KOLBAZA-484996 format. One line per field, with one value per residue (C-alpha): residue number from 1; residue in one letter; z, x, y. Coordinates in Angstrom, 3 decimals, padded with zeros to 6 digits. Example, Ala and Ser with C-alpha at 12.3 -4.5 7.8 and 13.67 -1.06 7.14 Angstrom:
2
k <- c(1, 2)
r <- c(a, s)
z <- c(007.800, 007.140)
x <- c(012.300, 013.670)
y <- c(-004.500, -001.060)
***
This chain:
344
k <- c(1, 2, 3, 4, 5, 6, 7, 8, 9, 10, 11, 12, 13, 14, 15, 16, 17, 18, 19, 20, 21, 22, 23, 24, 25, 26, 27, 28, 29, 30, 31, 32, 33, 34, 35, 36, 37, 38, 39, 40, 41, 42, 43, 44, 45, 46, 47, 48, 49, 50, 51, 52, 53, 54, 55, 56, 57, 58, 59, 60, 61, 62, 63, 64, 65, 66, 67, 68, 69, 70, 71, 72, 73, 74, 75, 76, 77, 78, 79, 80, 81, 82, 83, 84, 85, 86, 87, 88, 89, 90, 91, 92, 93, 94, 95, 96, 97, 98, 99, 100, 101, 102, 103, 104, 105, 106, 107, 108, 109, 110, 111, 112, 113, 114, 115, 116, 117, 118, 119, 120, 121, 122, 123, 124, 125, 126, 127, 128, 129, 130, 131, 132, 133, 134, 135, 136, 137, 138, 139, 140, 141, 142, 143, 144, 145, 146, 147, 148, 149, 150, 151, 152, 153, 154, 155, 156, 157, 158, 159, 160, 161, 162, 163, 164, 165, 166, 167, 168, 169, 170, 171, 172, 173, 174, 175, 176, 177, 178, 179, 180, 181, 182, 183, 184, 185, 186, 187, 188, 189, 190, 191, 192, 193, 194, 195, 196, 197, 198, 199, 200, 201, 202, 203, 204, 205, 206, 207, 208, 209, 210, 211, 212, 213, 214, 215, 216, 217, 218, 219, 220, 221, 222, 223, 224, 225, 226, 227, 228, 229, 230, 231, 232, 233, 234, 235, 236, 237, 238, 239, 240, 241, 242, 243, 244, 245, 246, 247, 248, 249, 250, 251, 252, 253, 254, 255, 256, 257, 258, 259, 260, 261, 262, 263, 264, 265, 266, 267, 268, 269, 270, 271, 272, 273, 274, 275, 276, 277, 278, 279, 280, 281, 282, 283, 284, 285, 286, 287, 288, 289, 290, 291, 292, 293, 294, 295, 296, 297, 298, 299, 300, 301, 302, 303, 304, 305, 306, 307, 308, 309, 310, 311, 312, 313, 314, 315, 316, 317, 318, 319, 320, 321, 322, 323, 324, 325, 326, 327, 328, 329, 330, 331, 332, 333, 334, 335, 336, 337, 338, 339, 340, 341, 342, 343, 344)
r <- c(m, m, k, i, k, l, l, f, f, v, t, k, p, y, s, v, s, i, i, k, p, i, e, d, f, c, i, t, q, p, n, i, k, m, a, w, f, i, v, g, e, v, e, k, e, d, i, k, s, e, i, i, k, s, t, k, e, v, k, a, f, d, p, d, a, v, i, v, p, g, n, v, v, p, d, f, w, p, g, i, k, v, q, i, f, h, g, l, c, e, e, k, k, g, h, y, d, i, t, g, f, f, d, l, y, c, t, p, g, s, y, i, t, e, k, f, e, h, l, q, k, k, y, n, t, f, i, v, r, e, t, g, w, p, k, l, d, q, l, d, l, s, g, s, i, e, e, s, k, v, a, v, g, l, d, p, l, e, k, v, i, l, f, a, p, t, f, s, p, k, y, s, s, s, e, y, l, f, d, s, i, k, n, m, q, y, e, e, y, h, w, l, v, k, f, h, d, l, e, d, r, s, i, v, d, a, y, r, d, l, e, s, s, k, f, q, i, i, q, d, s, d, i, l, p, w, m, m, s, s, d, i, l, i, t, d, t, s, s, v, a, y, e, y, l, f, l, d, r, p, i, i, t, f, r, a, t, d, r, h, e, k, g, l, d, m, m, n, p, d, e, l, l, g, a, i, t, r, s, i, i, d, p, s, e, f, s, e, s, r, k, d, i, l, s, e, i, h, p, y, s, d, g, k, s, s, q, r, l, i, d, i, i, s, k, v, i, k, d, k, e, i, q, k, l, k, p, k, p, r, n, w, f, r, k, r, q, i, r, k, l, v, s, q)
z <- c(-009.195, -005.701, -005.660, -003.098, -001.935, -000.605, 001.331, 001.540, 004.792, 004.468, 007.066, 005.697, 002.257, 001.762, 002.227, -001.218, -002.917, -000.833, -001.844, -005.514, -006.811, -005.116, -006.825, -010.172, -009.877, -008.694, -011.610, -013.837, -011.792, -012.709, -009.443, -007.216, -006.223, -004.418, -002.446, -000.400, 002.955, 003.368, 006.535, 006.187, 003.187, 000.607, -003.130, -004.881, -008.539, -009.215, -007.297, -009.713, -007.334, -005.359, -002.286, 000.726, 003.282, 006.254, 008.352, 007.014, 003.481, 004.643, 006.070, 002.868, 000.817, 003.230, 002.507, 002.874, 003.888, 005.002, 003.925, 006.132, 005.758, 009.293, 012.951, 013.566, 011.834, 012.960, 014.611, 014.125, 010.315, 008.485, 006.939, 008.109, 009.004, 007.087, 008.155, 005.298, 007.160, 006.313, 006.088, 005.417, 008.572, 012.317, 013.522, 015.401, 018.663, 018.347, 015.047, 016.763, 019.045, 018.744, 018.875, 018.777, 015.580, 012.943, 011.870, 009.244, 009.132, 005.644, 006.043, 003.512, 004.156, 006.344, 009.053, 009.998, 009.250, 011.860, 014.540, 013.866, 013.765, 017.259, 018.368, 016.553, 018.657, 021.809, 021.239, 018.730, 017.833, 014.287, 011.288, 009.658, 005.972, 003.909, 000.716, 000.059, 000.262, -002.439, -002.713, -004.271, -007.162, -008.755, -008.858, -012.432, -012.291, -016.044, -016.863, -016.139, -013.468, -016.257, -017.696, -014.235, -013.815, -017.152, -016.282, -013.280, -015.024, -013.688, -015.491, -016.179, -015.784, -012.298, -009.083, -007.204, -003.426, -001.857, 001.785, 003.356, 007.160, 009.490, 011.536, 015.102, 017.130, 018.856, 015.573, 012.961, 011.321, 009.698, 012.449, 013.133, 009.510, 008.459, 008.849, 007.115, 004.199, 004.002, 003.898, 001.027, -001.424, -003.219, -004.134, -007.575, -006.407, -006.979, -003.699, -003.319, 000.077, 000.896, 004.326, 006.230, 006.293, 010.051, 009.959, 012.111, 010.016, 011.327, 010.075, 006.665, 006.454, 007.270, 004.411, 002.078, 002.460, 000.722, -002.370, -005.652, -009.045, -007.214, -004.153, -004.279, -001.740, -003.119, -002.683, -004.174, -001.704, -003.644, -003.113, -005.497, -008.694, -006.762, -005.206, -008.652, -009.916, -007.055, -006.715, -002.905, -000.091, 003.209, 006.011, 009.641, 010.942, 008.139, 006.368, 003.079, 003.705, 003.259, 000.154, -001.289, -000.917, -004.105, -006.103, -004.671, -004.364, -001.483, 001.725, 004.379, 007.747, 010.738, 014.054, 012.763, 015.447, 013.481, 010.608, 010.367, 007.696, 005.054, 004.447, 006.115, 009.510, 010.898, 014.534, 013.884, 011.263, 010.240, 008.777, 005.992, 003.272, 003.769, 003.656, 000.397, -001.173, -000.148, -001.524, -004.883, -005.168, -004.324, -004.697, -004.451, -001.046, 000.897, -001.992, -000.516, 002.836, 001.098, -000.811, 002.339, 004.238, 001.326, 001.136, 004.691, 004.594, 001.129, -001.159, -003.839, -006.995, -009.294, -008.847, -007.704, -004.000, -004.606, -006.335, -003.484, -001.007, -002.763, -003.146, 000.584, 001.596, -000.669, 000.756, 004.369, 003.721, 001.789, 004.443, 007.271, 009.091, 011.181, 012.867, 014.423, 016.342, 019.965, 020.723, 020.584, 023.669, 024.156, 024.126, 024.674, 024.881, 021.447, 019.878, 021.147, 019.643, 016.187, 016.280, 016.375, 013.025, 011.047, 010.477, 011.920)
x <- c(-008.154, -006.653, -002.853, -001.220, 002.315, 003.069, 006.087, 006.813, 008.597, 010.458, 012.628, 012.779, 013.838, 010.579, 008.574, 009.588, 007.400, 004.432, 004.926, 005.875, 002.305, 001.331, 004.189, 003.303, -000.279, 000.667, 003.054, -000.027, -001.647, -000.382, -001.668, 000.507, 004.119, 006.066, 009.237, 010.766, 012.545, 014.528, 016.189, 018.816, 019.908, 017.146, 017.268, 016.657, 016.976, 013.227, 012.352, 011.297, 010.693, 012.966, 014.710, 014.843, 017.619, 016.957, 014.189, 015.169, 014.426, 011.155, 010.008, 011.002, 009.042, 006.117, 004.108, 000.341, 000.561, 003.268, 002.508, 004.015, 004.144, 005.542, 004.800, 006.292, 006.802, 008.322, 005.451, 007.192, 007.078, 004.321, 001.366, -001.174, 000.395, -001.079, -000.612, -000.905, 000.666, 003.664, 001.627, -001.866, -003.002, -002.579, -001.102, 001.652, 000.986, 000.829, -001.023, -003.745, -001.493, -002.307, 001.063, -000.224, 001.672, -001.046, -003.983, -005.383, -005.354, -006.019, -007.114, -007.085, -010.475, -013.568, -012.189, -009.350, -011.425, -014.025, -011.389, -009.761, -013.150, -013.786, -010.461, -011.317, -014.466, -012.499, -009.693, -011.112, -007.542, -007.479, -009.666, -010.151, -010.877, -010.848, -008.794, -007.184, -003.421, -001.399, 001.290, -001.171, -001.927, 001.164, -000.317, -001.120, -003.437, -004.002, -000.936, -000.225, 002.093, 004.282, 004.736, 005.631, 008.251, 009.852, 009.885, 012.176, 014.320, 012.722, 011.783, 008.030, 007.627, 009.160, 007.156, 008.373, 008.172, 008.534, 009.650, 009.110, 009.447, 009.058, 012.063, 010.738, 012.251, 008.901, 007.074, 009.695, 009.860, 013.283, 015.286, 012.701, 012.253, 015.899, 016.612, 013.377, 014.088, 017.693, 016.575, 014.208, 016.849, 016.679, 013.029, 012.187, 011.261, 012.800, 013.133, 012.988, 013.758, 012.926, 014.130, 012.895, 015.411, 015.849, 016.433, 019.316, 022.508, 023.538, 020.268, 020.670, 024.231, 023.036, 020.534, 023.175, 025.044, 022.092, 022.242, 022.307, 020.627, 017.484, 017.719, 018.089, 017.852, 016.026, 017.815, 015.117, 013.246, 010.016, 008.633, 005.660, 007.335, 008.550, 005.143, 003.578, 006.137, 005.632, 003.218, 003.226, 004.009, 005.526, 005.512, 004.485, 002.887, 004.283, 001.900, 003.014, 000.472, -002.329, -000.768, -000.544, -004.305, -004.723, -003.153, -005.479, -002.602, -001.651, -000.338, 001.505, 002.062, 004.134, 002.408, 000.289, -001.478, -004.596, -006.822, -005.466, -008.071, -006.058, -004.062, -002.277, -000.876, 001.951, 002.932, 005.993, 008.763, 008.506, 005.062, 006.564, 007.040, 003.507, 002.075, 003.894, 002.809, -000.813, -000.726, 000.606, -001.967, -004.910, -003.986, -007.652, -008.244, -008.515, -009.638, -013.011, -011.458, -008.804, -011.462, -013.529, -010.542, -009.547, -013.057, -012.593, -008.922, -008.645, -011.707, -010.203, -008.767, -009.128, -005.567, -006.884, -006.018, -003.432, -006.029, -008.506, -005.773, -004.991, -008.691, -009.227, -006.179, -007.258, -010.782, -009.596, -007.325, -009.966, -012.648, -010.189, -011.297, -008.113, -008.885, -011.980, -009.995, -008.925, -005.240, -002.991, -001.202, 002.188, 004.137, 007.436, 009.578, 008.646, 008.788, 012.341, 013.213, 011.986, 014.066, 017.152, 016.191, 016.086, 018.546, 017.736)
y <- c(023.471, 023.556, 023.623, 021.370, 020.506, 017.038, 015.785, 012.039, 011.079, 007.760, 005.993, 002.426, 001.067, -000.830, 002.380, 003.642, 001.002, 002.204, 005.840, 005.340, 004.828, 008.098, 009.901, 008.296, 009.506, 012.991, 013.486, 013.458, 016.246, 019.743, 021.226, 019.002, 019.613, 016.870, 016.315, 013.477, 013.507, 010.280, 009.008, 006.265, 004.219, 004.028, 003.293, 006.606, 005.577, 005.489, 008.649, 011.365, 014.298, 016.570, 015.145, 017.477, 016.978, 019.284, 020.750, 024.159, 022.938, 021.360, 024.685, 026.465, 023.885, 024.404, 021.241, 021.172, 017.510, 015.074, 011.492, 008.788, 004.960, 004.663, 005.276, 008.718, 012.063, 015.382, 017.246, 020.604, 020.399, 022.299, 020.470, 017.922, 014.583, 011.642, 008.016, 005.485, 002.498, 000.318, -002.881, -004.134, -005.856, -005.945, -009.191, -007.377, -005.610, -001.848, -001.522, 000.497, 002.525, 006.215, 007.963, 011.536, 012.377, 012.079, 014.230, 011.863, 008.050, 006.659, 003.057, 000.175, -001.435, -001.627, -003.929, -001.578, 001.532, 000.569, 000.040, 003.397, 005.133, 003.795, 005.312, 008.541, 008.921, 008.154, 010.685, 013.201, 014.234, 012.804, 011.977, 008.559, 008.021, 004.819, 004.999, 001.625, 001.085, 002.897, 000.221, -002.206, 000.148, -001.422, -004.912, -005.877, -008.865, -009.038, -011.146, -014.807, -016.176, -017.599, -014.092, -012.766, -015.492, -014.685, -010.969, -011.615, -014.229, -017.414, -020.621, -020.349, -024.124, -024.358, -024.164, -021.097, -020.741, -017.299, -017.237, -013.812, -013.844, -010.908, -009.778, -009.671, -012.549, -013.053, -013.691, -014.578, -017.993, -017.617, -019.333, -022.040, -023.059, -022.969, -026.688, -027.710, -025.391, -026.573, -030.199, -029.468, -028.281, -031.611, -030.976, -029.586, -026.103, -022.721, -020.825, -017.047, -015.534, -011.919, -010.836, -007.831, -004.964, -005.475, -009.245, -010.477, -010.601, -014.014, -015.512, -013.888, -015.230, -018.750, -018.634, -017.222, -020.500, -022.171, -019.954, -021.845, -021.822, -023.005, -020.791, -017.020, -014.227, -011.198, -007.885, -005.650, -003.443, -004.025, -007.511, -007.208, -008.546, -011.584, -012.143, -012.160, -014.705, -017.186, -020.110, -020.281, -017.857, -018.994, -016.432, -015.882, -012.677, -010.530, -008.157, -009.701, -012.484, -009.965, -008.451, -011.966, -012.439, -010.407, -013.216, -015.896, -018.357, -020.681, -019.141, -021.141, -019.463, -020.436, -019.727, -016.879, -014.867, -013.946, -015.099, -018.635, -019.386, -017.504, -020.682, -023.571, -022.561, -024.677, -025.034, -027.202, -026.871, -030.530, -029.791, -027.679, -030.303, -031.616, -028.099, -027.328, -030.618, -030.033, -026.481, -027.635, -030.418, -028.148, -024.454, -023.398, -025.026, -021.759, -019.586, -018.618, -017.722, -015.627, -013.698, -013.139, -011.746, -009.545, -008.066, -006.785, -005.882, -004.308, -004.475, -002.218, -003.762, -000.739, 000.563, 003.944, 004.027, 006.758, 008.892, 008.370, 009.300, 012.574, 013.419, 012.875, 014.920, 017.774, 017.745, 017.634, 020.617, 022.554, 021.994, 022.788, 019.639, 019.404, 022.706, 021.131, 018.489, 018.502, 019.250, 016.199, 014.835, 016.448, 013.179, 014.996, 011.865, 010.469, 013.912, 014.366, 010.998, 011.973, 015.164, 012.977, 011.438, 014.661, 017.495, 020.862)
***
């Protein structure tokens, strides 16, 4: 059995929930040793492996692969650099930008795989393999929504609406929908709001003024338990819309840029109440479209994406596939930027 050392490189709080299923799988494999390198404030309570704090320690650990749910990674660290993405789909500009940092792109499903394979042929500086997205290994679809609500302390009989906007001012719905959401507090719904870590503080503070027994802002970095306990998702261009497809429940988007058929897409805030009412009356309205999109974006529901990822990484290392690639572009500017993130 091939021994392998893996380093998880994390720069955002929400990235921990993407990596955790990989760690959980690897703990069961006696041939795998793991460590984390964390930049910034991240919850560490659930991390079971060693945490490395400097480049000197990284070089001493000498990883065979560095797994990254982000856009950049120190190029001067040892090991092949593996991109596993911080979200499922590509509504935001830049999803297919080739930064020159990664040796292996592990994609979630055929739609994105095909696009990266086209780029692979163009550049020949990286490899593309389809594995599924590790974060979704945590989704347990065997229980009922009522059980999920009870698990997070919610009334199983209440309709629960999850609002999860992105942070980018160009795409975010949080400011536009504030008044409509505020005006709906008299309705018999329980509201959950999960902001992106980079959301503007003034917007978060405005929503905090709405907090009550029926309106709560979620502090957890992992959104999955709250997704599973909700009846409807409201979002915009956030990747959470594609994660929510697994639940086959209503999705309402505000000015989405792609795949409008995944649910009701609003252009104006005053459409919100009608969209919610329609979703409650007929939650299966877009079910076939949701399933079709999911089959392209992430066809795996076996909870084994982490295992596929590790199998692929091990094979790529064993077969020395990276050595057959062309040299990457130098990209000095971005590489200098990443050096500022890590200790020397």
